[in-house]
Legacy VTK file of the C-alpha trace (Angstrom):
# vtk DataFile Version 3.0
C-alpha trace
ASCII
DATASET POLYDATA
POINTS 73 float
156.461 132.741 160.290
154.970 135.262 158.160
155.373 136.162 154.599
153.700 138.403 151.817
154.340 135.667 149.338
152.440 132.436 149.576
155.137 130.902 147.064
157.784 131.556 149.924
155.445 129.713 152.427
155.202 126.854 149.747
159.051 126.592 149.801
159.161 126.421 153.534
156.371 123.953 153.724
158.202 121.590 151.544
161.284 121.745 153.859
159.025 121.410 156.937
157.445 118.246 155.435
160.900 116.906 154.621
161.959 117.127 158.255
158.621 116.063 159.711
157.787 119.307 161.349
154.097 119.650 162.660
152.771 122.759 161.041
149.866 124.681 159.743
149.478 127.069 156.746
147.151 129.964 156.780
146.517 131.679 153.754
143.827 133.960 152.188
142.052 130.869 150.646
141.200 129.675 154.120
137.758 130.321 155.314
137.004 132.393 158.594
136.164 129.068 160.368
139.196 127.569 159.020
141.309 130.433 160.346
139.866 130.192 163.870
140.377 126.482 163.870
144.031 126.570 162.814
144.653 129.509 165.382
143.058 127.291 167.988
145.217 124.140 167.149
148.435 126.357 167.077
147.473 127.757 170.606
146.962 124.288 171.863
150.707 123.713 171.433
150.522 120.682 169.229
152.142 122.604 166.026
155.823 123.499 165.696
155.408 125.990 163.177
152.478 128.223 161.805
152.998 129.631 158.318
150.793 132.713 157.774
150.371 134.765 154.659
150.582 138.565 155.612
147.231 139.085 153.727
145.473 137.163 156.189
146.694 139.247 159.021
143.559 141.517 159.014
142.825 140.314 162.605
144.652 139.883 165.945
147.450 137.263 165.694
149.541 138.607 168.386
148.179 136.269 171.088
148.562 133.429 168.679
152.140 133.969 168.135
153.361 132.637 171.537
157.067 133.817 172.146
158.439 133.763 168.618
157.346 135.363 165.201
159.392 135.573 162.185
158.762 137.505 158.930
160.406 136.060 155.924
160.529 137.824 152.528
LINES 1 74
73 0 1 2 3 4 5 6 7 8 9 10 11 12 13 14 15 16 17 18 19 20 21 22 23 24 25 26 27 28 29 30 31 32 33 34 35 36 37 38 39 40 41 42 43 44 45 46 47 48 49 50 51 52 53 54 55 56 57 58 59 60 61 62 63 64 65 66 67 68 69 70 71 72
């Protein structure tokens, strides 16, 4: 899921935790190494939801999205 607002990602994160979803959140505060690690972990299929701040989408996420990507305001 993509959003331009990290506050929206925070709200979604709260609900994901509540229902025990396995998720990762990628924001501008992540280091380059952390970003690659999280993308790799998502690609391995162990994660249900990948929350991504649109400000971090300065490199290719297309192959990381698998089948479903959603943009939330």
